[in-house]
Steps between C-alpha positions, in 0.01 A plus 500: 500500500413638156231268367370408848128422476219465752135414445162466665176332391163577651127500431316825442207509741175695504674751727745576216219571251447872449294558187149355462577264786714279276789684333818530706659844524835530320644643821477148646769386255721789605452400864629151413798656322570711808507192723736322260726804480521503878605134503772566244631791706505288816688224320749749356540759776347354812257793505155571355621813324274745317315481170609814314312493168358297216663579166217328316182307582272322254170327574454246225203279591210505751510309830183388676409370842576127505800525265841377615788737428872422512725805532878510460768760565853483359798711602647645181743772608681600818624853569659645815162529672256435212367161396311472171247218468280349233151380597247278329160364610340209317157344537545121538144399595192678375149501635280387207219755533290356219127437464389149586789411732518532878636826639778295662629358166865576425762393244874448529651701214735297280664827396493755784375848409727795577281755677755763607865592438708771662850633556571667835789631709543460874752663731673370809669792687865440582440509875231230471707239317588201714697289251858515375522719184764269353235230472329707231753344261583806286656268242163355409389609152179703486361234273137603548540867409288438190204466734451878492260413217177384660261414218578309297753324726858486366467137391203584279688763303701244300406184319674187618699291254484129578789287373477121488824303537376174357811280459803600704838341548451344845156338503484144363229273364547289812382795709197567284354317200361834382837646400502578123816390320433449129438807280135403455450458875660840556277662239186352653599604852582855387153533348339374822699754700397786272136396531545513879643853481874477431656753262858367505644150474842461664651220299761233562522206259616141528578208278235230486690304763465791743853644479522881513633667187555845355471374143357766272336226294319368803391850602382568145289183498337593832436859391340379177256286698426788738435738210253253343283527810553840664650848471677504836834674546767230496783573741798271449745411775868568448555417867772332690505132414814366671798463269346667194691773322348839421481403133315180586260684729439765231437248223124536544522867399525385139122450529462881537281491814308798631654459846796319652622466856826648622633359828663793675749326727657180629291287732530199729202318349420208729808278487622658174655833412365706212798707390435835334810714502460871436665481155279204408183679614590802290583281201172312525312828540654614173388182325144542629491861387642411157227238456233768541362340817407676823716381790322377810745573783495194727615586851552240772668745739495872579848529346360370172261796492792738550691327219203534264474870578873536431456331162219740419706803600781373278265453205535122486129453581242722335185652643232412585637284782310191614621316812413152620569439870551127555437428868546194719764313298736319744815712487317815389298770673215376717133531411399756763290815494789711630730379220243563228414846628867595509574370147192681367619820668813492281301520177532808278170674438476376140583136577257211534559200725358161574546214743572131450505309829576132535310216662274584792598867467341542157142572603562743791772691317288517184220657702738740677652611169155584367418700813819699453428575134733243342459230239521125562635172367345165587527151356651156528856629462480654845228301678293191423225538762177693461442478873682310772507138388284560190701445181430759230389347171739713300578871538158627389331439840777699668441782251125491567565520875722807455248666267218448751704673769586791269133554430423494874733801526331673203821470298424439132689209346696604192444322172803403291445804278475733798805341664703577187413866546577500871836327446601712201497213252458643152272337249621141500 
């Protein structure tokens, strides 16, 4: 039930106007919130309950007669009888009210305007509850507890780091002609992605015939071409190509990257098995640390998160911790909101985390990660479609799509320089 949302949209009429015959009283927004709170209580408890108090209320923009307002309420915490909720009202259509246009003129707002936010607590007395308490799912993480901050919203407190995975090990030229393979093609694509808003390039490399490789020479050639055109953070993969030894996978570290991935467990990856034994993970972590790179902790399962935290407690992985949750891989954890919320709930306070979701899951999970305060990875490695059936002309359009959504949430997009600070990368 935590995270349950309800909404209503309605037009403010002349009867709602209170000041000067046009301006709607702020109490009207609170009345909408009260109706939504009642619906949440009915859905949860089978009873209308009681509104106990608002912890905070902020009126952020005027509302006039003729405006359309959409209000939402989200359940963020459940106590024995108390239910805390987060409310938001947004203007989605605005009466024009300008000289020279009819009084009936109105505009649909491309970016809705937040007019009111609030946090409130309701109570359902024990003797009024009509549902089974066990259905409150006490095991659910209180993933929205950050919502105690009203303005700015939690997602606006942190810049979002956008990573572009531009090559990958699975996508082929047959799937998309826009896949960069040669060092020059990689360098050009990296520059396009930075111009679109990416701060990090997650990098695989291939031979000219398309075969995957961990050759340090090939990585060095690609990095040289990237550096000619941009100052992005280059994050090299040391990930689980089938049959490669740890030494082969770590060969790219001779290029002294700023970041490198560390797969934190074994995985049924499609029809293959990526084997990462605990001794091998620890050994590879040591090689990454010795190279001076920051480890990105790639987690395809909840157990991988636990393993990464164990490595940190043992000193094999240094702070600051940065996790990448890879969702939707056949054989790995599914790309669902419940899974992401739970994995995010395991994060230490000082850690950062991002999401890479595959195929059709990339766009919705990217947007969810941003709403929850995380970072994101997009690109042809994980998904080749900009929209359903529309092939992305490289990774840059996917980056631009993610950046546009971040801005709709008022989350600033981190530059490469700012991302280095956020990730604890020192002066490279």
